[in-house]
N, C-alpha and C positions, 0 to 999 in steps of 0.2 A: 697304535697297534690294534688291529681288529681282534675280536673274540674268535677263538679257534676251538672247535670240538674235534679232538684227534681220534683216529682209529675207529671211525664209524663203520660198522660192518655192512657190506652190501652183498646179498645172497644171489649167486648165479644159478642158472637152470640146472647145473650138475651138482649143486650143493657146495661148491667152493665159495668161500667168503673173501671178497676183496676189501681192502682197507682204504678208507677215505678220510682225508682231513677236510673239514668244512669251515671256511672262513666266513664270518657273518658281518653284515654292516653294523654300524654303531647301534646299540640298544635304543629302542624308541622309534626306529624307522618303520617298524612293522613286525609281525610275527611270522610272515611267510614272504619269500622273495623269489624273483626269477633267479635261476642258478646257472652259473658258468661252469661247465663240465670240462675237466682237463685230465687226461690219463696218458701215462708213459712209463717206461721201466727205470726212470732215473731217481727214484726214491723221493717221495713227497716230504720225508722227514730229514734226510741227510744231505741231499744234493739239490734236487730241483726246487723243493720248497724254499729252503734258505736263500737260494740264488734269485728267486722270482718274487720275494716278499714285497718289494716296492710296487711291482705291477699288480699283485693281488690286492694290495691295500688301495690302489686306485680303483680297481673294480668294485670293491666293497663300498668305497666312498661314493660311487655312482649309483648305489642302490641294488647291487647284485650280491648274492651269496656265491662263493666259489668252492666247488667240490673238486679237490685234487685226489685222484684215485691211482693207487699203485696197480699196474698190470699184474695179472696172476703170476706168482713166482718171483715177484720183485718187492722190495721194501717190506711193508707189513702185511702183504696179502698172502693168502694160502695158494697152493698149487706150485707148478714147476715153470721155470723159464729157461729151458735148455736151448732155446732157439729164438730167433727174431722174426717178427712179422707172422706169427703163427695164425693159422686159420681160426682158432678159437677166439682170437681177439675181436673179431667182428661180432660174435655172439656176446662176449663180455661187454663190449661197448654198448650194444643194444640193451642188454639186461641192466647195466649200470644206470643208464638214462631212465629206464622205467622205474627202477628202485628209487632213484633220487626224486623223481616226480611225485612219488607217493609218500615222501617224508613230510612230517608236519611243518618243517621249516621251508618247504618248497611251495610256490604258488602254482606249480604244474607247468611252467614255461622254462624250457632248458635250451641253452645254447652251448656249442662246442668250440673250444679254443685250444691252440697248441702250437708249439715250435718243434721243428724237425720231426723226430719220432712222434711227438705229440701232434704235429700237423698232419701226419699220416693217419693217426687214430681219429683226429677231428674229421677228416675226409671219409673215413670208414663210418663214422657216425652219420654223416650225410647220406652215404650210400645205403646204410641199413634202414634209414628212415623211420625211427621210432616216432610214434604220434606226438609226444611232447616236444620234439626238437623243432626250434624255430629258426635257427641261423647257425652258420659255421664261419670261423676265422681260422685259416690254416697258414702258418708261417713256415716257409722253407720245407714243405712236405710235398708228397705226391701220392698217386694212387697205385703205382706199380713199383714195388721194391726191387724187382730184378732189374728192369731197364733203366730206372732213374735213380736208384740208390746204390745197390751193391755191385752190379755188373753193368755199368753204363756202357752202352755201345757193344755189349757182349764180352766184356773183360772184367774180371773181379778186381776191385780196387785194392791198392796197397797202402799208400800214405794215410789218406783220410779214413778209409773204410776199415782197414785192419789195424794199422799202427796207432791211430789216434782214437779209434772208437771201439771196435770189437774187443780188443785186448783190455782197454780200460773198463768196459762193461763187466768183464769177468770179476774184477775186484768189487765194483759197486753191488752187483747182484749177490755176491757171497757175504756181504756185511750183515750180520744178525740185526734184526729190528728190535726196537724197544716196545713193540706192540704187546700189551699184556695178554691178549687172547690168542696170540700165535704161539703154539706149543713148541717146546724144545725139540720134540720128536719131529714135528713138521719142518722146523728149521734144518735139522740134521738131514732129513730125507731130501729136502730141496737142494741143499749144498751138494749132497752126494750125486744128485742128478744133473748138476750144472755141467755144461760143456762149452768150450769156446765157440762162439757163433761162427767164426771164420773157418773152423774145421768143416762144417757142413757146406759152406759156400765154395770152398776149394774142391770138395767132392762133387759139387753140382755146378760147374761153370756154365753149363748150357741151360736153356729154359726147358727143363724136363718136368716130370711129375712132381718133384719136390717143390717147385715154385708155383704150381697150379693152385689157385684158390687163395693165394696170399695177396693178390691184387684185387682191386674193385674197379668197376666200370664208372668213370666220371659222368657218363651220360645218365646214370641212374640217380644222380644227385639233383634234386629239384628244390631243396631249401635254399634260401639266400646265402651265398658263399662269397667271402672276401679272401683273396689270396695275396700274400706277400712273398716276393722272391727278389733275387739280385742277379745282375748280369755276371758277377764273379762267383756266384754260387754254383756248385757242381751239379745241382739238379734243376737248373733254370729251364731246361728242355721239358722236364716233367710238369713244371708249374704252368707253362704256356700250353702244353698239351691238354692239361686238365681244364684250364680256363676256357679253351675253345669248345669243349664238349659238355660243360655244365648246362643243365636244362632248367635252371631257375634264375632268379635275379643274381647278378654276379658283378664282381669288380676285381681288378688286379692292380697291384702297385709293385713296380719293378724298379729298384734303385741301383746305384753303383756299388752294390754290396757283395761281400762274401757271406758264408754261411753264419747265421746267427740272428739275434734280435735286431731289427732296424735301428732301435735306439742306441745300440752299442757300436755302430759302425763309425769309422774314422771320417768318411766322406758323406755329406748330405744325410745325416741321421734323421729319421722321421719318427714321429711319435705314434707308433703302431697301436699302443694301448688306447690313446685318445680316439683313434680311428675305429678300433674294435668296439669301444663303448658307443660311439656314434652309430656303427652298424647294428649293434644289438638294440639300441634305443629305437632305431627305425623299425626293426622287424619284430621286436617284442612289445615295446611300449607304444608303437604307432606314432612316434614323435617326428616332427619335421626338424631335422638337425642341420648344423652348419655344412655338413658334407652331402646332404641329401641330393643336391643338384649336380654333384660332381659327375663327370663322364665315367664310363666303365673302365677305361684304361688310363693309368698314370704311369708313364714310362720315362725314365731319366735318359737323356741323350748323352752318351759318353762322348767326350771330346768337345761338346758344346756347353757342358755344365749348366743345363737347364732341363726342365721337365716338359714333356709333351702330353697332351690330354686328348683323348678321342673316345668315340663310342663304337669303335671297330670291334667286331666279334673275334678278331684274330690278330696276332702280331705279324702274320705272314702276308699281309696285304702290301703290295708294292706297285709303283707306277712305271718303273723302268728297270731294265736289266742290262748290265754291261758284261761283255765277255772279253776275257784276256786269254790269249794263247800262250802256253808255257813254251819258252824258248830256252836257249842255252844261257841260263842265268837271268833271263828277262821275262817280263809279262808284256805281251804285245797285242795289238789289234789283230784278230784272226785273219789269216791269209795263207797262201800256199808257200811252203818253205821246205827245205831239206829235212828229212826225218833223221833224228839223232836219238841215241840211247844214253841216258844219264843214269849212272849207278847211284843208288841210295844204299850206302853200306850200313850194315847193322852196327849199332853202338848202344849198349844197354843203359848208358848213363845219360842219354839225351832226354830233356824234358823239364829240367828244373826252372827254366826261365819263364815258363807259362803258368807258374803258380800251382799250388797244390794244397788240398786239405783245409783244415780250419786255420792253420797257422801262417800261411804265406800267400801273398798276392804276387802277381807277375813281377819278375825282377830282371837282373842283368842277364842278357841273352847271349853274351860272348861265347860261353862254353857251348851252348846249343848250336849256335850258328856255325862254329868251326867243325861240327860233327853232322851237319845237315846239308841238303842241297837247297840253295837259296835262289829265289826268283824275285826280281824287283821291277816294278812298272816305271814308266816315265812319270814325272810330276803331273798330277791332275790339274786341269786347266780351270776348273771351277769347283766350288764347294759341293761335296757329295755326301748325302745322308744315307748311310747304309742301314737297311732294315731286313727283317725276315731272316732266312738262313742262307748264307753264302754256300756255294756247293762246288765240288770238283768233279769233272768228268775225266778220269785218268785212263790212259792207255798204258798198260803195264806188261812187263814180263816177270812173272813170279812163279818159277817152277816148283817151289816148295808150297805146299798147301796151307802151311801154318805161318803166315807172315802178317805183321802189323803195319798198317799204313797210317802214319801220323802226320797231320798238317796243322800249321799254325799261321794265323794272319796277324800282321803288324801294320801299324800306321807309322811310316818313317818320315820324320820332320826334316826340314832343310838342314838343321844343325846336327843331324845324325841320330837324334833321340828317337828310340823306337818304343811305341806303346802297344801293348798286347791288345788285340781285337777279339779273336775267337780261336777255338781249336776244333779239330775234327779227328775222328779215330775210326778205323775199321779193321777188324781181325778177319782175314780172309777165310779162316777155318770156321768162323761162327758168324755168318752173315744174318741179317734180319730174316725171319723173326727169332733168331738166336737159338735155334735148336740143334746147332752143330753142323749145319749144312755148308758146303763149300762148292764154288764154281771154278776152281782153279784148274787150268790146263797143265797138268803135271809134266807133260812132255816138253813144255816151254816153247813149242813151235808156233803158237798163235798168240797175238796180243790179247790181253784180258782187259775188258772194259769194266772199270769200277767207279760207281757213282757214290760220292760221300757228301753228306750234309755237315756243315759246321754248326756249332751251337748258335742259337738266335742272337742277333745283334741289334743295337740301336745306337749307331756310332756316326759321328760327324767327322769326315775327312776334309781338311781344309785345303784351299787352293795352294798349289806348290808342294803339297805332301805327296809321298809315294806309297804305293801298296807293296808290301813285302810278304812273300809266301815262303815257308820252309817246309820241306818234306824230310821225314826221317822214318825209322823203323822201330822206335821205342818212345814211350811216354812215361819216363821214370821221374819221380817215384810215385806218381799218381796211380800207375798200373804196374803190375808185375811184368818185367821184361819177358818176352816170348823165349822160352827155353830153347827153341830151335836155332836161335841166333841167325836167322836168315834175313837178308836184305832183298832188294828187288831193283828192277830197272824201270824207269819211266820213259815212255816214248814221247818226244816233243817234235812239233812240226809235222810235215806230211799232209796227206789229204784228210786224215782223221786225227786232228791234233788233240792233245790234252788241254782241257779248258778250265779256267776259273770263272765262275759266274757270280756276280755281285748284284744284289737287288737294292734298289734305292727308291726313295719317295720324297715328295715335297712336304716338309713339315710346316711350312709357313701358315697353312690353313688350320693346323691342329694345335699349335702352341697358343694356349689361351691364358693371357695374363691375369684374367679375373679369377682363375683358380689358384688356390694355395694349399699345400699340404702342411699339416702342423709339424713344426720342427721339434725334435726331442730336446728336452732340457734335463734329462735324467739318464745317467750312464752308470748304473750299478750302485748309485748312492743308496744308503740305508739297507743294502743287502746284508744278510747275516754272515756272508762269506766274502773273503777277498780272494781274487784269482790272479795268478801270474803265469805267463807263458814266455818261452823263448825257443828260438830255432837257430840252428847253425848248419850251413851247407859248406862242406869242404870239397873243393874241386879245383885243384891246381892244374894248370894247363900242361905241366910236364909230368903229371902223375896219372896213373891209369885208373885208380879207384876214386869213386865219388862216395862220400859218406855224409849222411844227413842225420842230425841228432835233434830231438825236440823234447820239450817238457811242459807239463801242465801241473800247477799246484793250486790247491784251494785250502784256505785256513779260515776257520770261523766257528759257528755254533749251529747245532741242529735245531729243529723246531721244538725238541724236548729240552732245549737249553743245555745241551752237552757240548763240550768242545769236540771238533772234528777236524781232521787233517787228511787230505788226499794228495798223493804225489804220483805222477805217471811219467815215466821216461821211456823214450824209444830211440832206436838207432837203426838206420837202414843203410846198407852198403851194396855197391854193385861194381863189377868189373866190366869194362867196355865190350870185350869179346867173349866173356864167360858168363852168360846169363844164368847158368846153373849154380853159380856161386853167390847169387843175390841172397842176402840174409836180412831178416828182421828180428831184432830182439827187443823185448819190452819188460819193464819192471813196474809193478803197481803196488802201492802201499796205502791202505785206508785204515785209519784209527779213529774210533769214536768212544766217548765216555771217559770217566775218571775212576781211579782206584779199582775196586772190585768189579765195577760195571764196564770196564774197558773192553771193547771188542776190536780185534785187529784182523785184517785180511792182507795177506801177501800173495801176489800172483806174478809169475814170470812166464813169458812165452818166447819161443824161438821158432821161426817159420822160414822154411826154404822151399824151393820148388819141389823138393823131394819128400819133405816131411814137416809135420807140425808137432811140437812137444810143448806141454804146459805143466806147470807145477802150481798148486794152490794150497795155501795153509790158512786155517781160520781158528782163532782162539777167542775165548770169551767166557762169561759166567754161565752160558747156556750149555757148555760141554765140559766134562771132567778133564778130558785130554784134547789136545789140538786135533782138528780134522785136517788130514794131509792127503791130498790126491794128486796123482800124476797121470797124464794122458799122453799117448803117442799115436799119431796118425801117420801111416806110411802112404803118401800120396801116389807112389808108383804102383802099389797093388791095392790101394783103397782099404787097407786093413787098419782098423782102429782098435787100440788096446787101452784098458785102464790098468795102470801099473801099481796102484795103491790107493 
């Protein structure tokens, strides 16, 4: 166990003090070290710190001090955290790095590292460019919280963003800290100013003034930057977008992973901590390391179960393009044929087979297929390596201006097994750049051309396999079903047919057997907390309602050696033809400490397309009486009320 100095105050430019835990290498290695800086709102003492103890200890064993800083308004820091991705975070990241560089235990060389929200702040560190910053490692983060985190493709998230994350964060942020210099008055004021993050997002579904300044330009990042992402992660588009635009030394590793640490993945887990240490050693200590000669891109080929390596500046380079014309249930070589209109009926429950959130990878597609329009190609005659972003050029009839176009690609094996490849989404009332603009012909007299890109792929389609495309009008539960409940017609055949475009490349010159990524041999061992998750999807074919229930539990100890328990439950339900009846309910309980030092937070949320209601209760030795707050947001008239 490394030596820890807890609750080190860092002074920001506006006088707010942020709280840092500093983990030091073993005594005797030196009095000043290069420092790994990590900051997020997940509590360095109660949740993030205990969960990442094994990783931090490996960093300190490599000769780095690690400073984990609570963002303002979270954990032991002063200030408010009533919102996510606040503009002030860029200033706080910059000021924190300068403050750490001036500490006696720092040698003045700082690097930034982080996962998810911490990956976002690490990239903000790179963009703010404080002089002591030497390198960045960002895992599952991005530079644009609107487009790549909260409202991907212009639609606010449901399962991952709201059910699994925003509602849980309310409980974490309200937990009183054991920081001795954080006053009870400051804690009370902070809790009183807390608001559910998703309330603001539901009020600002478009890229309006609320979102401006929360993003950073990846082209401004010139420090060496290493990015980790996964083909099953929901923000893989943002990771590749950022990698393309970085203006310094860069590298990206993209595995077959969902959201989370590469070490914790079920398939091809990679030792990202070893690679981060290697990256820092190169750019802080000037060492020639085992990975120094690795190419810029390490990308796992889904379907081939191997890695490819290249020095390409982009994922979107391809050598060939195949076009398939959408027919009546078929994908064919383009040619002249009779024009037909295929109805894509609205069903709010479609989407569960393409995976969602932290908890579920793609699964059984039977439910979705029966509620979608399906197109299948003939078997491919030779192996096809799909790369870049597949795309659709659709000719539609969509008289309603608020319609969702959802597409999924599958690899259909000869035995009937279907493997999810990629998804695409477009909300016609909020087209890029997502400012609420629409190009729909509401008279319905003219076909509407809609171009949609799928998420990027790196997928091998084997000889004899078929490509399968599904079209629907909902992506539940990853996104809120459109309350208009409108479908559309897709026009197939004719002189201007609807087309699927697939890009491919020859990987044979890029797969380099001499390169190896370090495989992980650590999956949460020695962490101070144990975590459990479960998920249940109820969707009987003869029943109208689809119900999804999920849970996350953590049991263990804080860095202050207090017992802590967190439980978070959520349930989402939807009716096929009644999107206005979609309901999310969550309950979160956090308890830390023993005896008179016990602090407890209870939070419950209920969100529908019409309203969001929240109840929050906080008890502990910091307050004579429980703090109880209730909030109600009427989304139909955008009226927010505090009820107590």
